[in-house]
Phi, psi and omega in degrees: 000137184290156180292130180288144176292159176254142179227147178275166185296319182302318183294317182289322177299314179302319175298313176301317183295325178291325178292312182302323182284344178264348176294136184271347183208157184299138180220134178250139177206155181240130173288136179231354186243228182308314181294323177298322178296325176304317180289355172248007175077023185259357186200142180267332183210166175203160185273335186208174174241128180260122181233129176251134179247135180272345179234131184302322180295328178296307182297323180295314174300322180300311182300314184301318180296314184285336177291326177289335178277355179110354177291145180242149182281140179260126185256331181270103185241143175290161187300318183295333175276327171304321184297336181283347178055049179291153177293327180184149172237125187237149179224148181259166173302333180282350181101357176298134183238130180238115176265107192251135182232145174249102181071305183245152171244142183053029181059005185216339180264117183249130171281101191263180184297324177300313183291325182292319181296328173280344186288165184259121184289139182241119184284132177210137176294154174100204184260013180261120170267121191230136173217166185242130177306152174297157175308316179300318182284329171295320178302312183296322176302308187287346176285342184247007176265161184243013178294139184302320185286349188285336175292317178294324179291325173304318181294329175288321189280333189301314182294346181276346182274126187262332176227119184263003185293319177297341180297310179300318181301311185294324176299325180298338179296328179242031180303330182261011176253097188299328183292310184291319180294322175296315178302310181299314181299311187288323172300322180290324177292317176300323180292322176291321179286321185273333190231359181053045174245124182244127174286127183291155175055042177245017178299331179301331187280347189295316181295313184288326180294313177296322178293320180301314182298318179296314180302317187295323181292320177299308183297322179290329182287331183264357178302330181273354180146169177308141179231139171289143180306318184300328181294336179285343185270353186296127177080003179262153175276176185299321177301310182295325177296318178302315181297315177301316175307312183292320179299320178300315175299319182293310184298328180287322178287338176278354178081017183271322179228167177208164175268139172232103193066239177255018187242150179259132184231162173284143182282000000 
């Protein structure tokens, strides 16, 4: 895939205004990525616009409109963009990129009513009602993605968050999704190691974060076939071995895995 162009806020705003003027019915969407950061002064340019629609009829009409304007669907995507599980990614001849999502990103991150209430309204002419996620909610979104630039974005956003209490509440919404929770926990560790930034009042998350990471490691290991338990311990220290042992017990009690002889398999 070709390198994406970088665009300033005004250029992207004007493009969205043109789309809004072409919409034949009211549509609501929330900015969740780089352009949302621009509206909080945390970024000067971005490669794409990440938009989440909370109603299926809104995203359908939006796509119908941009296709009439000449936007085309992008089918060749890099692994990190496939990981986001977008409803569709569209591009214009000028290089504008629209990453469009319906309700969920990554099958587990949902832009809920509380996030919309915290978002910043953006005035735009036409039929598009637009807002930008709060810095804390953008931070949360970027903590579960795997794009290289997202960790740096988190470093820019963290000092802008004045109240971290809602962060814990939002993490609780995917407490039982070991993949997303593992990603979030490890991203927060990376943020501390690379930028010396610690999210306050997150000591509670260590146990659940480490357990989620251990579960994720086990599940990834047995996706390709049964594994002996000892194979899961290779290269791990004593604490990590204990985590894997405990995670095996939990996954077995949850009915996710079982033993077949001396090997662990998906149930």
